[in-house]
PAGUZA-887590 format. One line per field, with one value per residue: residue number from 0; residue in one letter; z negated, x negated, y negated of N, C-alpha, C in turn. Coordinates in nm, 3 decimals. Each point is the difference from the previous one (the first is absolute). Layout:
% residues N
num <- (NUM / ...)
residuo <- (a / ...)
n.z <- (Z / ...)
n.x <- (X / ...)
n.y <- (Y / ...)
ca.z <- (Z / ...)
ca.x <- (X / ...)
ca.y <- (Y / ...)
c.z <- (Z / ...)
c.x <- (X / ...)
c.y <- (Y / ...)
END
This chain:
% residues 87
num <- (0 / 1 / 2 / 3 / 4 / 5 / 6 / 7 / 8 / 9 / 10 / 11 / 12 / 13 / 14 / 15 / 16 / 17 / 18 / 19 / 20 / 21 / 22 / 23 / 24 / 25 / 26 / 27 / 28 / 29 / 30 / 31 / 32 / 33 / 34 / 35 / 36 / 37 / 38 / 39 / 40 / 41 / 42 / 43 / 44 / 45 / 46 / 47 / 48 / 49 / 50 / 51 / 52 / 53 / 54 / 55 / 56 / 57 / 58 / 59 / 60 / 61 / 62 / 63 / 64 / 65 / 66 / 67 / 68 / 69 / 70 / 71 / 72 / 73 / 74 / 75 / 76 / 77 / 78 / 79 / 80 / 81 / 82 / 83 / 84 / 85 / 86)
residuo <- (m / r / f / t / i / k / r / t / s / h / d / y / v / v / i / r / v / n / g / t / y / e / q / h / s / h / f / r / s / k / s / g / a / r / k / i / i / e / l / l / t / h / n / k / m / p / t / k / k / y / f / i / t / a / a / k / r / l / l / t / e / e / e / f / d / q / l / q / g / s / k / k / q / k / y / y / n / r / g / g / r / k / v / i / w / n / i)
n.z <- (5.599 / -0.042 / -0.115 / -0.061 / -0.116 / 0.019 / -0.112 / -0.039 / -0.010 / 0.035 / 0.095 / 0.030 / 0.116 / 0.080 / 0.084 / 0.075 / 0.016 / 0.071 / -0.090 / -0.001 / 0.011 / 0.146 / 0.093 / -0.094 / -0.108 / -0.078 / -0.099 / -0.075 / 0.016 / -0.007 / -0.143 / 0.010 / -0.012 / -0.056 / -0.110 / 0.065 / -0.021 / -0.147 / -0.026 / 0.052 / -0.043 / -0.127 / 0.029 / -0.178 / 0.006 / -0.001 / -0.134 / -0.055 / -0.020 / -0.103 / 0.019 / -0.035 / -0.092 / -0.075 / -0.032 / -0.061 / -0.114 / -0.058 / 0.046 / 0.152 / 0.103 / 0.122 / -0.050 / -0.053 / 0.125 / 0.030 / -0.112 / -0.063 / 0.004 / -0.121 / 0.008 / -0.130 / -0.077 / -0.062 / -0.098 / -0.004 / -0.155 / 0.050 / -0.105 / -0.002 / 0.094 / 0.122 / 0.022 / 0.107 / -0.015 / 0.095 / -0.049)
n.x <- (12.300 / 0.073 / -0.073 / 0.144 / -0.084 / 0.111 / -0.032 / 0.108 / 0.120 / 0.064 / -0.042 / -0.045 / -0.026 / 0.016 / -0.065 / 0.081 / -0.115 / 0.078 / 0.080 / 0.135 / 0.103 / 0.053 / -0.108 / 0.083 / -0.071 / 0.128 / -0.097 / 0.056 / -0.090 / -0.120 / -0.050 / 0.202 / 0.028 / -0.117 / 0.085 / 0.123 / -0.113 / -0.043 / 0.105 / 0.010 / -0.054 / 0.017 / 0.097 / 0.032 / 0.115 / 0.055 / 0.043 / -0.012 / 0.172 / -0.003 / -0.083 / 0.072 / 0.082 / -0.089 / -0.102 / 0.061 / 0.046 / -0.130 / 0.015 / -0.032 / 0.089 / -0.063 / -0.007 / 0.102 / 0.044 / -0.075 / 0.029 / -0.093 / 0.078 / 0.025 / -0.111 / 0.046 / -0.042 / 0.128 / -0.101 / 0.093 / 0.012 / 0.075 / -0.001 / -0.121 / 0.091 / -0.096 / 0.061 / -0.058 / 0.047 / 0.023 / -0.060)
n.y <- (-1.607 / -0.170 / 0.008 / -0.067 / -0.053 / -0.037 / -0.125 / 0.017 / -0.041 / 0.138 / -0.005 / 0.130 / -0.040 / 0.142 / -0.064 / 0.066 / -0.014 / -0.140 / -0.007 / 0.092 / -0.078 / 0.142 / -0.019 / -0.001 / -0.013 / -0.044 / -0.074 / 0.100 / 0.079 / -0.071 / 0.092 / -0.006 / -0.119 / 0.006 / 0.046 / -0.007 / -0.121 / -0.029 / 0.048 / -0.136 / -0.093 / 0.075 / -0.080 / -0.011 / 0.083 / -0.079 / 0.022 / -0.095 / 0.003 / -0.077 / 0.030 / 0.087 / -0.021 / -0.094 / 0.112 / 0.060 / -0.089 / 0.014 / 0.121 / 0.018 / 0.055 / -0.036 / -0.121 / -0.033 / 0.093 / -0.086 / -0.080 / -0.025 / 0.071 / 0.017 / 0.121 / -0.070 / 0.100 / 0.061 / 0.025 / 0.100 / 0.013 / 0.114 / 0.006 / -0.026 / -0.064 / -0.037 / -0.124 / -0.006 / -0.161 / -0.011 / -0.104)
ca.z <- (-0.037 / -0.116 / -0.073 / -0.083 / -0.116 / -0.066 / -0.060 / 0.025 / -0.149 / -0.069 / 0.017 / 0.126 / 0.122 / 0.056 / 0.140 / 0.164 / 0.068 / 0.140 / -0.013 / 0.036 / -0.140 / -0.130 / -0.078 / -0.121 / -0.122 / -0.153 / -0.090 / -0.163 / -0.045 / 0.090 / 0.003 / 0.074 / 0.142 / -0.006 / -0.012 / 0.123 / 0.089 / 0.002 / 0.043 / 0.172 / 0.079 / 0.027 / 0.076 / -0.082 / -0.012 / -0.165 / -0.068 / -0.045 / 0.034 / 0.046 / 0.063 / 0.111 / 0.074 / 0.010 / 0.120 / 0.122 / 0.073 / 0.062 / 0.103 / 0.074 / -0.075 / 0.011 / -0.142 / -0.146 / 0.032 / -0.006 / -0.139 / -0.062 / -0.130 / -0.108 / -0.008 / -0.100 / -0.042 / -0.111 / -0.084 / -0.119 / -0.069 / -0.021 / -0.113 / 0.062 / 0.131 / -0.005 / 0.117 / 0.057 / 0.092 / 0.077 / 0.013)
ca.x <- (0.082 / -0.059 / 0.150 / -0.026 / 0.115 / 0.089 / 0.063 / 0.113 / 0.053 / 0.066 / -0.098 / -0.095 / 0.054 / -0.129 / 0.067 / -0.098 / -0.072 / 0.015 / 0.068 / 0.112 / 0.058 / 0.041 / -0.155 / -0.051 / 0.087 / -0.033 / -0.072 / -0.011 / -0.130 / -0.101 / -0.032 / 0.123 / -0.060 / -0.096 / -0.026 / 0.074 / -0.054 / -0.119 / 0.087 / 0.028 / -0.184 / -0.121 / 0.116 / 0.039 / 0.115 / 0.058 / 0.073 / 0.130 / 0.087 / 0.017 / -0.128 / 0.011 / 0.102 / -0.099 / -0.061 / 0.118 / -0.001 / -0.136 / -0.051 / 0.035 / 0.053 / -0.102 / -0.132 / 0.064 / 0.016 / -0.131 / -0.055 / -0.037 / 0.038 / -0.095 / -0.007 / -0.035 / 0.053 / 0.026 / 0.011 / 0.115 / -0.025 / 0.149 / -0.002 / -0.139 / -0.023 / -0.015 / 0.093 / -0.055 / 0.041 / -0.035 / 0.090)
ca.y <- (-0.094 / -0.051 / -0.087 / -0.118 / -0.022 / -0.111 / -0.018 / -0.048 / -0.032 / 0.110 / 0.131 / -0.045 / 0.051 / 0.009 / -0.049 / 0.013 / -0.118 / 0.014 / 0.120 / -0.103 / -0.019 / 0.059 / 0.068 / -0.058 / 0.111 / -0.013 / 0.065 / -0.095 / -0.060 / -0.018 / 0.167 / 0.107 / -0.068 / 0.016 / 0.165 / -0.047 / -0.016 / 0.124 / 0.163 / -0.011 / -0.028 / 0.139 / 0.101 / 0.060 / 0.021 / -0.042 / 0.097 / -0.057 / -0.004 / -0.168 / -0.006 / 0.085 / -0.137 / -0.067 / 0.036 / 0.024 / -0.139 / -0.060 / 0.087 / 0.080 / 0.155 / 0.120 / -0.011 / 0.065 / 0.133 / 0.069 / 0.020 / 0.129 / 0.031 / 0.068 / 0.149 / 0.041 / 0.125 / 0.020 / 0.107 / 0.028 / 0.123 / 0.049 / 0.121 / 0.052 / 0.002 / -0.112 / -0.069 / -0.140 / -0.022 / -0.100 / -0.121)
c.z <- (-0.128 / -0.062 / -0.103 / -0.111 / -0.035 / -0.133 / -0.035 / -0.158 / -0.064 / 0.030 / 0.124 / 0.101 / 0.095 / 0.116 / 0.123 / 0.073 / 0.145 / 0.001 / 0.026 / -0.164 / -0.126 / -0.095 / -0.123 / -0.132 / -0.129 / -0.082 / -0.158 / -0.030 / 0.129 / 0.035 / 0.102 / 0.184 / 0.047 / 0.086 / 0.139 / 0.115 / 0.044 / 0.063 / 0.155 / 0.021 / 0.010 / 0.076 / -0.047 / -0.040 / -0.180 / -0.073 / -0.046 / 0.088 / 0.093 / 0.072 / 0.178 / 0.115 / 0.059 / 0.153 / 0.177 / 0.067 / 0.057 / 0.119 / 0.081 / -0.009 / 0.057 / -0.083 / -0.065 / 0.017 / -0.020 / -0.106 / -0.065 / -0.139 / -0.095 / 0.012 / -0.099 / -0.023 / -0.124 / -0.085 / -0.099 / 0.011 / -0.051 / -0.023 / 0.020 / 0.144 / 0.035 / 0.150 / 0.018 / 0.141 / 0.103 / 0.011 / 0.094)
c.x <- (-0.048 / 0.147 / -0.085 / 0.098 / 0.025 / 0.063 / 0.136 / -0.002 / 0.023 / -0.130 / -0.110 / 0.033 / -0.133 / 0.062 / -0.122 / -0.066 / 0.040 / 0.151 / 0.137 / 0.069 / -0.007 / -0.109 / -0.010 / 0.058 / -0.100 / -0.006 / -0.011 / -0.150 / -0.087 / -0.071 / 0.026 / -0.064 / -0.139 / -0.040 / 0.078 / -0.085 / -0.140 / 0.043 / 0.043 / -0.108 / -0.063 / 0.124 / 0.038 / 0.144 / 0.038 / 0.045 / 0.100 / 0.088 / -0.018 / -0.160 / 0.018 / 0.138 / -0.090 / -0.029 / 0.093 / 0.026 / -0.112 / -0.022 / 0.105 / 0.061 / -0.135 / -0.122 / 0.076 / -0.032 / -0.189 / -0.041 / -0.020 / 0.037 / -0.099 / 0.062 / -0.045 / 0.020 / 0.061 / -0.002 / 0.061 / -0.058 / 0.106 / -0.026 / -0.122 / -0.009 / -0.051 / 0.072 / -0.038 / 0.120 / -0.083 / 0.137 / -0.012)
c.y <- (-0.039 / -0.068 / -0.109 / 0.023 / -0.138 / -0.006 / -0.040 / -0.095 / 0.135 / 0.098 / -0.024 / 0.105 / 0.030 / 0.007 / 0.063 / -0.076 / 0.059 / 0.102 / -0.061 / -0.018 / 0.089 / 0.083 / -0.052 / 0.059 / -0.068 / 0.073 / -0.087 / -0.053 / 0.022 / 0.100 / 0.059 / -0.034 / 0.050 / 0.182 / 0.021 / 0.013 / 0.135 / 0.125 / -0.005 / 0.029 / 0.108 / 0.141 / 0.114 / 0.004 / -0.080 / 0.145 / -0.061 / -0.072 / -0.164 / 0.005 / 0.071 / -0.101 / -0.097 / 0.022 / -0.016 / -0.162 / -0.040 / 0.059 / 0.015 / 0.101 / 0.070 / 0.011 / 0.068 / 0.133 / 0.052 / 0.002 / 0.152 / 0.060 / 0.073 / 0.130 / 0.055 / 0.122 / -0.022 / 0.116 / 0.049 / 0.176 / 0.045 / 0.142 / 0.080 / 0.015 / -0.105 / -0.041 / -0.118 / -0.012 / -0.150 / -0.106 / -0.136)
END
């Protein structure tokens, strides 16, 4: 999968090369556009809501379902006992 970034008068548009018209997403900054491309080419699931929506627009359903989510563990110390949650 390949993407290109186009500058408009208001924002930046990430467009999937050889994709359908619907496979594009708008970003305020060029760094945001670069970040979504980096995440998707490395098969990583974005964590921010807007980036998740952009990923759904740029990918097919099958490709989106195959994105790898973050498997970070969160550690909390509650009253002297350790609690670890997988997020």
